[in-house]
Structure formats: structure tokens, C-alpha cells
C-alpha positions in Angstrom: 129.0 47.7 154.6 129.8 43.9 155.5 127.4 41.5 154.6 124.9 40.0 157.3 126.8 36.6 157.0 130.0 36.4 155.8 130.4 33.9 152.5 133.2 31.1 153.0 136.3 32.1 150.6 136.5 30.6 147.1 138.5 27.6 146.5 142.2 28.8 145.3 141.2 32.1 144.7 143.8 35.3 144.9 143.5 37.9 147.4 143.6 41.2 145.5 145.5 44.2 146.4 143.7 47.5 146.2 143.6 48.7 142.5 145.3 45.3 141.2 143.4 43.6 138.4 142.9 39.7 138.7 141.5 37.3 136.3 140.7 38.2 132.8 137.7 38.8 130.2 135.3 41.8 131.1 136.5 44.5 133.6 134.9 44.6 137.0 135.1 47.5 139.0 134.4 45.9 142.6 133.5 48.7 145.6 133.2 47.0 148.8 134.7 47.9 152.0 134.4 44.8 153.7 137.5 42.7 153.4 136.2 39.4 153.4 133.4 40.1 150.9 135.7 41.7 149.0 138.1 38.9 148.8 135.4 36.6 148.6 133.6 38.3 145.3 136.7 39.0 143.7 137.8 35.3 144.2 134.5 34.0 142.6 134.4 36.4 139.8 138.0 35.8 138.9 138.1 32.2 139.0 136.4 29.5 136.6 135.4 29.5 133.1 133.6 32.7 133.1 136.1 34.6 134.8 136.2 38.3 134.7 139.0 40.8 135.7 138.6 42.3 138.9 139.6 45.3 140.0 139.1 46.0 143.8 138.9 49.1 146.0 137.3 49.5 149.7 136.6 53.5 149.5 134.5 55.6 146.9 137.6 58.0 146.9 140.0 55.2 145.5 137.4 54.5 142.9 136.4 57.6 141.8 140.4 58.1 141.0 140.6 55.0 139.1 137.5 55.8 137.1 139.2 59.2 135.6 141.5 56.9 133.6 140.0 53.1 133.3 136.7 52.3 131.7 135.0 49.1 133.3 132.4 47.0 132.0 130.7 46.6 135.0 130.8 48.2 138.4 129.9 46.2 141.4 129.2 48.4 144.3 128.1 49.0 148.2 126.4 51.9 149.4 127.6 52.1 152.8 131.5 53.0 151.9 133.0 54.9 154.7 134.3 57.7 153.2 131.3 58.6 150.8 127.9 57.2 149.5 128.6 54.7 146.9 125.9 56.8 144.7 128.8 59.0 144.2 130.7 56.4 142.9 127.7 55.2 140.3 127.0 58.7 139.5 130.7 59.3 138.4 130.7 55.7 136.6 127.6 56.2 135.0 128.8 59.9 133.6 131.7 59.3 132.2 131.1 55.7 131.3 127.8 55.2 130.1 128.3 52.1 128.5 129.3 50.3 131.7 126.8 48.3 133.6 126.4 49.1 137.6 124.8 46.5 140.0 124.7 47.4 143.7 125.2 45.1 146.4 123.9 46.3 149.9 122.1 45.8 152.7 120.0 48.7 152.3 116.6 47.8 151.3 114.6 51.1 151.9 113.0 53.4 149.2 115.4 56.3 149.6 118.6 54.1 148.8 116.9 52.2 146.3 115.5 55.1 144.1 119.0 57.5 144.7 121.1 54.3 143.4 118.7 54.1 140.4 118.4 57.8 139.6 122.5 58.0 140.2 122.5 55.5 137.2 122.4 51.5 138.9 121.1 49.4 136.3 120.3 46.5 139.3 120.0 46.5 143.1 120.8 42.9 145.1 120.4 43.1 148.7 123.0 41.0 150.3 120.9 39.1 152.4 120.1 37.1 149.5 122.2 34.3 148.1 124.8 36.0 146.4 126.5 32.7 144.9 124.4 33.0 141.7 126.3 36.4 141.3 128.0 35.3 137.8 124.2 34.7 136.6 123.5 38.1 138.0 126.1 39.5 135.9 125.5 37.9 132.7 122.0 38.9 132.9 123.2 42.3 133.5 125.3 42.1 130.3 122.5 41.3 128.0 120.7 44.5 128.9 118.8 42.9 132.1 118.3 44.3 135.5 118.9 42.1 138.6 116.5 42.8 141.3 116.0 41.2 144.7 112.4 40.2 144.6 111.7 42.5 147.5 113.4 45.5 146.1 111.2 44.6 142.7 108.4 44.8 144.7 109.0 48.0 146.3 109.4 49.7 142.8 106.3 48.4 141.9 104.6 49.2 144.5 106.4 53.0 144.5 104.9 53.1 140.8 101.5 52.5 141.5 101.6 55.0 144.4 103.3 57.7 142.3 101.4 57.0 138.8 99.4 59.9 137.8 96.3 60.4 135.3 97.9 60.2 131.5 98.6 64.1 130.5 98.7 65.1 133.8 102.5 65.6 133.9 105.5 64.2 131.7 107.3 62.6 134.4 107.1 59.0 134.8 108.5 57.3 138.6 112.6 57.6 138.5 112.2 60.0 135.8 111.6 57.7 133.0 109.9 60.4 130.7 112.0 60.3 127.5 110.3 62.8 125.3 112.3 65.7 124.4 111.6 68.9 125.9 111.5 70.7 122.5 109.4 68.7 119.5 111.8 67.0 117.1 111.5 68.4 113.5 112.7 65.6 111.7 114.7 66.0 108.6 116.2 63.6 106.3 118.5 61.7 108.1 117.6 62.8 111.3 116.4 60.7 114.3 112.8 60.3 114.5 110.6 61.1 117.6 110.5 57.8 118.8 114.3 57.0 118.6 114.8 60.3 120.1 112.6 59.0 123.0 115.1 55.4 122.9 118.3 57.2 122.8 117.2 59.7 125.6 116.2 56.4 127.6 119.6 54.7 127.0 121.5 57.7 127.8 119.7 58.0 131.0 121.0 54.2 131.7 117.9 52.4 131.3 118.1 49.0 129.9 116.4 47.9 126.7 113.6 46.3 128.6 113.0 49.0 130.8 112.7 51.4 128.0 110.6 49.1 126.0 108.2 49.5 129.2 108.2 53.1 129.5 107.3 53.6 125.8 104.8 50.8 126.0 106.4 48.9 122.7 108.4 45.5 122.8 112.2 45.2 123.2 112.7 44.0 120.2 111.2 47.1 118.9 113.4 49.3 120.8 116.6 47.1 119.4 115.3 47.8 116.1 115.1 51.5 117.0 119.0 51.5 118.3 120.3 49.7 115.0 118.3 53.0 113.4 119.8 55.0 115.4 123.7 53.5 114.8 122.9 53.4 111.3 121.6 57.3 111.2 124.6 58.5 113.3 127.2 56.3 112.2 128.1 54.7 115.5 128.5 51.5 117.0 127.7 52.1 120.8 125.3 53.7 122.9 128.0 56.3 124.3 128.9 56.9 120.9 125.6 57.6 119.8 125.1 60.0 122.7 128.1 61.9 121.8 127.4 62.1 118.1 124.0 63.3 118.5 124.9 65.8 121.1 127.7 66.9 118.9 124.8 67.7 116.3 122.4 69.5 118.2 125.5 71.9 119.4 125.9 72.5 115.8 122.3 73.7 115.4 122.2 75.6 118.8 119.9 73.0 120.4 119.9 71.5 123.7 121.9 68.3 124.4 120.2 64.8 124.9 120.7 65.1 128.8 
């Protein structure tokens, strides 16, 4: 879906072919059907001192095929794709590669599109009518665990949270399914995750950033990071995806339900 105004082409930027990686560094999967916008973003991101490797597609189908055998660090995606909703790609990327960060760039600013994208696994949401010249800064913030949001989208989510908030104890669900409590109370054994660690890992497995998990659990981001370090140590892993996999393996051996 094209942006309201097509940005000027990045100087000396290579024009990528579909599925061809250009640049170096982190791998960014760029899914955008508007050719001018796609080429501009690819050129901007693949050049300069903070260049990344950009793989471009104009359809959801091509991106889904690529995701089967390739792991992106970042997915940069439009929602209005010509063949399938962008949320199909978001969901596939978040499921197959839980460690990747997903940023939506679209013209759709309504609640239905925003909530659908975030529930599918997106970590951030930017509107094309806002300036994309600082897209590098948005991606850097994303990689640090942040959730880049156009201010209008952030305000929409705050309003939605206020409108849908229920009294404490009336429901176990928070807006956007940010309930991290296990379905069955955790019985802690030596070396097991604590109840709080279980909640933190559940939040991370659902694709929420450290800051979002901290907000949902009413703790600081540093507290979440401390829990993550403890989880990694107990499970003998080094990443979020490894932690989720190892935890679910242990649950299966005990005949208990998986994390997510």
C-alpha cells in the first residue's frame, strides 16, 4: 500500500530485486508492495555507517516462502498487501522466529488494524503519513527492546486500555491479551522457574518487549531483565527462543501444557 507521499530516492542507493539481499549487518525483511517506497526504504537502510542487509518482497506469499528457510532480525512490513493481509506474515514470522522484531509501516491508523497487527506479533506501529526519515532510529530503538509508535497510535492504545479496563479480579485478561499468569499455578521445585519468572517468560514468548512486560506486571524494566537472566541461567539457554523451546520441552516431559 503506497504512502500518501512518495519519499525521494536515497542517493546512490542500489535498487534491489525481489528476494535479493543488499547491504550488511542485521537482516531486515522488507515487505512493501509500492515499488517506490520499497526501493527508497531499502536504499536508505542498506547504506551508511549503520547499514543493514535488506531483503525485499512485494507480496505476502513471497515473504512467507522466504521465512520458511531464512531468519530475519527485523521484519518491516506494510499491512495492505495485494495478495494477503500483512498480519499473515507477521504471525508467521513471530511464530517461526520469536527473536525477530516486527515493525509495521502502513497508512491504516484505525483500531482494528492496529490491534490485529499487535496481536499477530508486531512490536511497533508507524504510520506512513509521519516522517520516515528517522527510520534508522526507530529500528535501533526496536532492537533495544522498545516499541516504536506513531504518537496517534500510542494515544489510541492508551484510550483503548482505559475503555476496556476491568476491575481488579474481575477478569484475568488485560487488553491485547497481556495476561501472563499461567493457566495452572506453578509448583516451584528446585531449579524450576518461579511464578514471576513464568509470567515474564510468557510475556516475552507472546512477543511483548521488556518495557511492555514490566508495565503489565507493574515492575521496572530492570526487574524484568533480572528475571530474564535468572530464566536463562535456570534453563541453560542464551536467547528468548531457546528459553521458550527448553521450557516447553520440560513441560512436555512432565505432561503439562506448553507456555503458549
